[in-house]
C-alpha positions, 0 to 999 in steps of 0.5 A: 550336682552336690558340690559339698556333699560329694567333695573330699573331706578330711578327719585328722590326717585321713582323706575321705572321697566325699562328706556322707557318712553311714551312721552307727546303727545296731543292725543285729547282723554280727556272729553271736561271738561278736564277729562280723558276718557275712550278712553284716559285711553285706549290709555295710558293702551295699552302702559302701560300693559308690556310695558313703565316704565313711562307715561308723560301724554299729555300736561295738562292746568293750566289756563282757561283764555288764557292756552287752547291749544285744545278743548279735552286737560286734564285738572288740572284747578280745584279740581274737576279734581282730581278724575277722574284723580286719576281712571286713574292714579290707573288703570296704576298703577296696570300695573306697570307703573308710571305717570308723568303730564305734565304742560303746558301753550302755551303762544304766541304759543297759538290759540286766539280763543282756549282760548274761545273755551276750557273753554267756552265748559267746562262752558257749559258743567258744566251748561247744561250737555246734552251739552256734548253730543251734541258736537260730532255733532257740531264737526262733522259738523265742520269737513264736511264743512272743508273737503268740502272747501278742506282747507289745514293745510297752509290754516287754519294757514292762516286763523287763523292768518286772524281771529285772531283779532276776538278772544283774544290776545295770551300772553307771556312774551313780545310783540312778535308774533310768525312767523308761525301764527301771531296773536295779542300777548300782554305782560303778566302783573306782577300780571297775571305773579305771578297768573300763578305761583300759578296755576302751583303749585296748579295743581302740587298739584292736581296731588299730590292728584289724586295719580299722582307720579310726574309732568314736566313743559313743558318748551321747544318748545316755549311754556310759560315757554320757552318763559320767559327763551328765550332772544328772546321771552323775552324782558321783563325790570323787574325782569322777564327780562334781565338777566337769573337770571331773565328770569329763575325767572318764573320757579324757582318760580314755582318749589320752589312753587311746593316743598313747597307744594308738599314735597321734595319727590314728583318728577319734571321733566322739559322738556327743549328746550336746543337749540332753533335752530332759526339760522336755520330759519337765527336767528343767535345768538338768542334765547336759544343755546346749551351752555346756554341751559345746564347752564339752566339745572345746575340751574334747578338741583341747584333748587331741580329738579329731571330729565331733559327730553331734547328737542329743537325747537320752533314752528317756526321752528318745524322740529327741535322738531318734526322731519320729515322723512329726519332727521336720527334717534338719530341726536340730542343725542348731546344736551342730551350728553352735559346735562348728562355730566354737571348734575347729575340727571337723563336725559330724552330724545327723539332722535328719537328713532325708535328701541329698539337696538338704544334706549339701546346703547344710554342710554349704552354710557351715552347720557341719562338715559331714553329713551322716544318714542313718535311716535315710540309708536303711531306705535306699542304700544307694542313697549316695550313689544316685545323687552322684548320679543325678538321680536323686529324684529315684531315692527312697525317702525315709518316712521316720516311720520308727519300724527300724527303731522298734525292730531293734527290740522286738527283732533284735531280742530274737537274734534277727536283723532290723528291719525298714518298712520301705526296704524289705532288702534290709539285712538280706543283702546278699540274697536280694542283690540283683533279681532274677530278670526271667519275666519275659514279658509274661503279664502280672495283674496286681489289685490294688495299688497300697504300698504292698501292691505298689511294691509287688509291681516295682519288683515285678517289673525289674523281673522283666514281667508286664505289670497292670495295677488296678485300683478302685480309688482315682490315686495310689496309696491306699492306708498310708494315703489316709496315715499322711492325712493328720497334722505334721504326718506328710512325710507318709506320703513319700511311701506311696510316692516314691513307689509309684514313681519307681513304678512308672519308671519301671513301665507298670500300667495303672488302671484307676477307678477300676474294679475289675472282674474275672473277664478283665483279668482274663483278657489279660492272660495273666502269669500270675495275679496278685491281690493287695485290696487292703483292709477295711475298717471295723464297724460293731454292731450295736444298735443306732451304730447307722446314725448319720453322726456316726462315722469311721475313721478312715471317712475323717481322714479322706475328707468324706465327712468334716467336723468343726466345733463339735464334741466328738467321740473317738472310739479306739486309741489305736495309732489311727484313732490318736491320729484321727483326733489329732486331725479333729482337733486341728479342725477346731473340735473338742475331743473324747477319746474312749479305750475299751483297754485299761490304757491309751494307745495299745500296741502302739510303739512307744515313741509313736505313742509319745509323738501323738499324745504330745501333739494331742495336749494343746486340744486338751482332749478328755480320756476314758479308759476301760469303758466300751461303747454300747449304745446312741441317745439323742446328744449322748453315747452310752459307755459301758465298763468292762469289768463292773458293767457301770454304765455312763453317758456322755454328751457328744455331738458325733462319733468317730469310730477307730476300733480296728479293720479286717481284711477285704478279701472279697475280690480274692475269694471270687478270683481265687477259682479262676486263676491258678497262681493267685496271691494275696498279699498284705492287709488283705491277707492279714492287717498289719503294717507298712513293713508287713505289705511292702515285704510281702509285696516284695517276696511274692513277686521276687519269688513268683 
């Protein structure tokens, strides 16, 4: 069915059963001492069994002084890491999957405090082993504290920068701080560079001794090796800076050392940032651009590298390395094609691949030799297995919502694994390997066909329950249906489309346009009732709020209300407000966006915020912050400053409210006295994200 994707491939002298590759992604599942945990092994095994031909492990530490990137990060710093990694590699080899280890140093993109935390945890655990058992408790308490503070990712990044002086400086080829988090940054001394070269080489040798099949040097996304290659981050005047020859010296010395220690048959791949895309954030003609990136690839091939893993972007413009929802699948395959045309060694590339057909086509057309997939395999670990069994229509497609990336910080900082909006089993592969099939055809009634209700229905069906889903509208999707309405957000619909299809394959019965009462549900004699009725928009009590020209964001997104050629005030600049503004702009309206707090997009993950703000630019919206809506007049609104109470009036034709949502739990309250096993999930329990609804639906159904 997919002859190119599923055909054998070769990297150096290593033969792989297919051309599907698990991209290296930090999962936050290693033990605190840098060894693979059973949790990590199960995570990789799920994607290896009848799946990918090659796994490239997540970023693996080579240096304990300033090279730590996460509390639970793989490490190859010491010989004692060899045996534990070898055990995991052996289990993956039994599944006919090869394993490369990605060797990594964050350089200036690290977190200074992490440089102390990671190695400190490891050292304490070695001296006092019971310390490791205390860490989950300590990190759990930290997580609760952060939750209580309500800090957003932006807040945490601001804090990281503000308190950077408390920790050591991050290091790089030069004193060029990262823009995203401004930390103290110092240039590496020449002796430190030489030591790092040896540490990369020693780590590669440990991989070989452990039975790993090869290594990948991480020279992309603005990490240390790329920092040396880039004229933007490398301002050195010695033999490691200046010309491209000098800027590549660090990487070439590492490659030469690995060849010397590991031999010519041990594969070396380089994940190469062939275009930093700094021009996309106003830094024209700076850093690595495609022409120079291709030349670097040529020189790496000449140095004896066996494969180039093409990537792009840095932390300063993360959307060009880890794309949000608006970027189309395969948008950067031109980068891989340019490298493929210039080198004779295999090219691996992750081109926002969403389907087996896309992967197969990109290999067939010569854009790349191997299809590297990261988030696609987080959302569905059985992506390759389903493709091979002609079940591509059953694949859960990644919607590029970036919840996984956001969780690298929000969950990773407290020692928890990354999460996926669509796959609540991620990081819990062992515990959720097989459902208990004990439903015995008892009935479960589910009210609401949003993502939470659909996931509960899918899971109950897999357990052998008869499932009936009631939905008051004419179609499934709930709030997510609305999120797919703004421009370039259509992939969001895959969330409920794929879940609905899975439910139908499992025999779930849907009753649309239905708001059941107690008697209708009681007639089913349900074993359990799950209420997933979602949330409703908050409408503040302001005189004049009931005017005809005032509506909610939901009414704009579902098409109930349409404006064209109007000046529209959007009240609230959360993600819903901004995406609604984008839709209104695309419909030909002029925009005034009003936010009560002192910055636009409070609480919105920075990548999604950058994405939607970029989309809004063409409509030239006007922004007003620190003001709240207090009144209406004919063709105008009154705004009041939240601190000074100063008022101003703005001429507008219409007002759209996007000030948040509250739980829609009237159904739950009505049913609760009549059904013993009643559960409330998703937004009906507490407004949250897709992930919260899906995980709640899964956990509730799994544990019935």
